[in-house]
C-alpha angles and dihedrals in degrees: 000000000000118000087248092055092046092051091050092047092052093048094050094050090047091052092049092050091047088052091052093049089050092057096042089049091054090062093068109017092081096059099085091048097056093090090055092044090055092047091052105034101020130241132245132121093331096061098087090052090068085077098026098054089057097049093042094052097044090050091054098043101048099077090038095051091041090057095045086055087062091051104038102021136268098263096051094050094043088053090047090048092053090046092054090046092051092044087054092047092054093045088051095048091052096042113133096179136041095246091052088054095049090050088051093051090051091054089045088052095048086058093044088058088069093041092056096046107036104057088065090054093049088053088051092054102041109030121072114239095252094059100041092089092069093050091046089053088049091055092052085052089050089056096048096045092048090055089052103040095042098074093041095048091043090053093047092048094048094046094046101038126358136299087261089068092076085068100039090055088068092065101071092040090049089048091054090052096049093045092051096047090050092048091047090054127193117338136151128351111081116221117245121215108238134114127256113263101227096174089050090049093051092051094050089049091048089048091048096048095047093048095048091046089049093053091045092051092046091053089060089072108209126114096257094049091047090052089049090048091053091050092052089046091059091047089051093049092049092049091047089051088052091049089054093049091048091051089053095052107028114106088221106021118200089234111031116236090240087069099043092047097042106116091206098050092044096049094044090048086054088050092053091045091056095044095050091047094054096040099047097037093050095041090055100046102031089080090055090051091050092050097045099043101033103025095238123166123247093260092045090051092049090053093046093059090058090092091071094040096047086053090054091050098045098039097069092060093062096057097064088054093049092048093048086059095046121004092207103113101189095077092048088051094048091048093050093047094047090048091051091046093052088048090050092049090044090052093049094046090043091058093041091053093040096242124185124273091256092056092048090047091049090050093047090047091052091051090050093048092050093048087047090056089056102048102074095037088057089059094045093049095053094044086051095048100044124081114237091250090056102038095104095053089045091052090044089057089050093050088047093052090045090058097042088047093053092047092048093047095048088046095047097047086042094058088048091051092053091047093050091046096233089130089070096263130115094264131203095267096263114151118250096246090067088073087077097046095091090057091049093051091049094052094045085052089049089051092053092050091051091051089052096052116110111252102251136158125234112248116242095030118114113226117230117238091247097053123086121249123259135206116261120272119267140072 
């Protein structure tokens, strides 16, 4: 590879990762601004939609934009996604009513769907297989750092300037991404001549909206909301069934059948779904547990959850070392899932037995470390299984499952929080340890999915002499 080509490749990869960081940061940076938004724009039933609209749009857009990247090229769709994100940011900063702000967040989320999915595709195109593990570990770190930095940056911007600053800050970062992508020029990711499946896109959007709404209603906790959630869940299931039927019959399906029927891709997507649900759900509600049960301040409770987050940050850097010794990824995933399941079980048991803070921290760190081991291998396994012409669709499915998993995790743990009464309500008499059962169930399901994976080796990795041989990649 020439120096010029290396420079352009490095620039494109840097821009793709910066775009991912921008979208991940936007999930948490708005939190500290909510009180000021309520004071200026008012609250009411629309207020939760400031967060929900972003998540819903990103969830729906990720598989669509991933598929479009296979058709129209990675660079064009990445630039379009950044453009949508910036447009939503400007609209949000200028919003003078809550409905306008919600609409802005939906536009932002639509762009974020591409920013979540496309960096993984760019890495698949430009990075040799044996180096992808390091990039995958870096992506896990980006998510973890964004989850920590978001509230800090949001609070600082609001205190120093105005709540709209959490939107304006996206413009210079987005401009850097756009400029870098334009300078890097076209590279990698051949276009594939097929039409956009609009009915398929409409069905996946309807599925996403109904699913996110169902989870949002379920988290409210009362009987009426639970009934609404069940109805929306039925709608989501019917729409998803229609989507599957459409993919089987469409001449140019939005997500090719080779992706939807690939055992490795489906099981690995389930693994990511479970990891994200346990990670985000517990990271959000662990501070509430610390404050309620131990009387910690907001700062202390935030520091207390670092055990989980540090595990998630450190774990991804072990996976590449293990895979360089033996490129068979199933044993690594089983080990990570088993460790995370043990951590979730230990956390639940420690709370039930009233163990010390150190024991609870150790268990949560073990859970985070196991999840961290899994995160980069998920990306590598799907990159390994998907064909180049379907890489965008496969990564879009991963981004979709990541978003749905996070939403389900937050909703499930939120329901338990309401039932235990640690949210400040009367509760339903559930013991406090049940707050951690959703995470345990998700990690047990994750372990089952890892055990069911075919025993394949990552292509492009040299097998060490002392490592047993594995079947070639592919289904």
